N, C-alpha and C positions, 0 to 999 in steps of 0.2 A: 674495281675492274670494269672497263667499258664492255657492255654486252647488250644484245637484244635477243629475247626469247619469246616465241609465240607458241602456245600449245592449244591446239584445237580451236583456234580463234574463229569466232562467228559473229557476223553483224547482220541483224535483221531489223527492218523498220516498217511500220505500217504505212500504206498509201493514204494520202490525204483526200483523194477523190475517188469516186466509184468508176471502175472501168468495166466495159462489157467485153468479155473474153470468150473465145470459142472453146478454149480448154481451161482446166483448172490451173495448169502450170505451163508456162511458156518462157523462152529466153527473153531477156530485156536487151534492147540494142545498146543501152548505155550502162550495162553492167548488172550482174546478178540475175535473179529470176523472180518473176511475179508468181506468187502462190496463193491459193485460196480463191474464194468467190465473193461477189457482192461486197458488203461492208467489212468483211474480214480479210481482205487482200493485204498482202505484205510483200516486201522485197527482201530476198536473201542475197545480200551484196557480197558477203564472205562466208565460206563454209568450211570448217575443219582445217584451217590454215595452220600449219606447224613448221617451224624452222628455228635455227639458232645461229647467231653470229657472235664472233669474238673480236677482240682488238685486232686491227689490221685487215679485217674483211671488207671487201668492196662488192656489194651485191647488186647484180643487174636484174631488174624486174621487167619481164617481157610478157607479151600476150597481145591479142587483138584489142581493138577499141572496145571498151566495155568489159574487159576481162577482170577488172577490180584493182588495177595497179595503183591508181590515185587514191582509191578508197583505203587500200592497205597503208599507203604512206600517211594518210590523214589519221588513221587509227593508231599507227605507231607514234605519231606526234601528239596524240591526245585530243584531237579535234572531234573524233568520233569515239564513243565509248562502246566497247564490245558488248554484245548481248549474250555471248557464250564463250567459254574457254578463258584463256588468260594471256596477257601480254606484259612483259617486264622489260622496260627500257632503262638502262643504267648508264648515265653519262650526260654531259651538257649537250643539248640538242638544238640545232637550228634547221629550218626547212625552207625550200624554195619550190613552192607549188605553182606560183603565179608571179610573173615578173612585176605585176602591179600591187602585190600584196604589201600593205603597209606604206605605200607611196601615194603622194598626191600629185596629180597631173599639173596643177597650177603652181606648185612649189618648185623651186630650183633643185637641181641634183644635190647641191650641198645641203640645203635645208632638209631634203628627204633622207640624207644620211643621218642627220640628227633625229628625225622622226622615227626612222626604222630602229635606230639605236635605243631610243626611249622605249619603244614597243618591246624590244628584246630585254629590257631591264638594265641597260648600261647606265653608268653614271655619267654626268657631264664631263668628268675628268677622262673617263675611258673614251668617250666620243671625241673629245678634243685631241687626245693623244694619238688616235688612229686616223684622224681626218686626212692628213696629208698622204698617208700610205694608201688609204682607200681611193682617193682621187687619182693617185699615180697609177695604181694597179688597173683602174677602170679605163685609163687612157682617153678620158673624155675631154681633156684640155679645157679650153674656155667654155665648153658646153656645160661644165659642172655648175656654172652660175646662170644657166638658162633654165626656163621651166621645162619639166619633163614632158609636157605635151609636144615639145619640139623634137623629142628624141625618136629615133627609129627603134624598132623592136630589138635590134642587136645592141644598141646603145643602152637601152633600159636593162637588157639582160646582163651586160657587163657591169653596170652599177649594182644591180641586185646581187650578183655573184660576189662582187668585191666587198660589199657590206657583210653579207652572210658569212664569209670565210675570214673576215678580218680578225675576229676573236678566237679563231681556230676552235670551232666547236668539236667536241669529241665524237659527236654523231651528226652527220649531215644527210638530210633527206631531200632528194631532188627529183623533179619531174622533167618531162621531155625537152623543155625549152633550152636546156644547157647546150644543145647542139647548134643553137642559133649563133650568128655572128661570124666574123672573119676567121680564117684558119689560124692566123697568128695568135689571136686571143684564145681560141679553143685549145691550142697547144699549151699556152700558159696556164689555162684553167686546169687542164689535165695534170700538168706538173704540180700545181698547188694541191689538187686532190690526192695525188700520189704521196706528196709530202705529209699531208694530214693523216693518211692511212698509216704511213710509216711511224707516225708519232702516236701509235696506239689508238687510232680513231677507227670509226666505222662509217662507210658511205653506202647509202641505198639509193640507186639511180634507176628510175623508170624511163625506158626509152624504146623506140622502134628501130633505132640506129644500132644494128648489131656490130658494125665496125667500131663504133665508139665504145660499146660495152665490152667487146673483145679486147680492146686496148687498156681499159680501165679496171674491169672487174675480175675477181678470182672465183666468184660464185654466181650462179644463175638460179632464179626462181621464176618459173613460168606459171601463169594463172590462166584459167579458162572458166569464165562465168563464176568467178569467185572461189574456185577450187584450185588446189595445187596440182599441176600436171607434171611438174618436174622440179627438183631441187638438188643441186650438186655442183661440182667444179665447173667453172666456165670453160676451161680448156677442153673438158670432156664433151660439153654440150655443143660447142662451136666447132668441134673437130671435123665434122662433115660439111661445114659451110665454106663457100668460097670467100676469099678475102674481101671482095668488092661488094658483098651483100650488105 
């Protein structure tokens, strides 16, 4: 059964350089908190994060810049290893943290589909079988055979999303950029994400776009300096917000 469970999840790492601080503990502008003094300083990026997701859940991660959203996504994906608590992710997982991740600017869009597929562990047969569908969904047309350095951010985003969702991962972790691009593609992307969730999948989407999250997600987790400030139904959380927020 597809699921994500985090129990008292904590991520702390030591600073590599010495900082001079007026206080022993202060907020970090890029997430977490700096604690300690001198050579023993460390960053507490996540602290006591607990939540559970089941098949069909679409979680919206919200919070200010530096709240810990991307750090949590990367911990769920296994890029960061927690220093405390536990995280259990069950299901075939893919992630979109950066539209350039796994892509080469000098290579064509078509070649980058192959490269990203190989990174994901796909076989040559799987890549070949899905190539036409990926190209069609991306709507890149003749640009698919041009170098990615000629792509706009929206074009690169369309290609990255098309590749990441082509094998229907059971769990999809995404960062803010999915809101980029033209409205027509955004609508098509939302439709695909909803279809994935209906097929017993889980989506975790970090975004500042509450309108997007309101339309996609059924749960919300709000972080503040690495701590959970709220976790619950999206309808309940967004009830007091205006539609145009």
